[in-house]
Steps between C-alpha positions, in 0.01 A plus 500: 500500500198442278535123454687206640768361273649154494807642674308677777271199549796263524666731753186512715452122487867442581490749789198321645676161493812655648294655780358156581848355524628786715203463735556125527162415349404190305596490129265706285393576149417849375288599201489857369223575251442813294179700538326280241581185697779371276807348669818705476710306750433174683785385723521198727755439770663172405371346824137610454245237402377475143156650576636824647526692167137423413380600848701825485354576158148432629549742787619776264234423239220522758617843609509629144171342402310646793700821551582436867800379696497147637386596851189670367436206267524263797248708696259503209546129428416422863189720482386383154621142444245423226616803300864395524408142410341644185811709428718191531264313273527777239880511524568129518614532862757770427398738781646447846349764733746509790779721631816475295351663193583871480418763240796708378447872439726788404539813712189659345288192576484362145461123494810337350431136582508257790727256678404175663718297733455150629705276722466605862199630692286748311612773742866426429436475126343847514786635712753404231282653227477828691877509554571435131256765378644758741854413388393578141375842610139412421178498701341182635128440537443188709135571569588606855575875516695459826735238352602692187 
């Protein structure tokens, strides 16, 4: 696969929300963005709060904008808070550097896009993203090589 399509993005987002339900997690939203940061699929469990889609999008957008998975972004944000404050100023607050944002790559490592999830703990959000990406036969890059 050379690019995410609306269909593949919707399948990944749907699989992530289904994983959350199967695991008994809190209601979530999932946002799948293409490699340029444009939304392809944004889904919200009907029980998820109204802010969840924006938070999920911010997690995915941060990964794409910086080129790292959410765990690496979180480490860097903790180490360089002034830099990430500046990034959020530049983006109007659209970067959320925490786990739950995951880059999506094909088998050869080409960047296809990113997914962000929001609704439960960041660890559980990431867990659902990883499950959905694997179910699509793609490679996840969470910023933590041991978690991918």
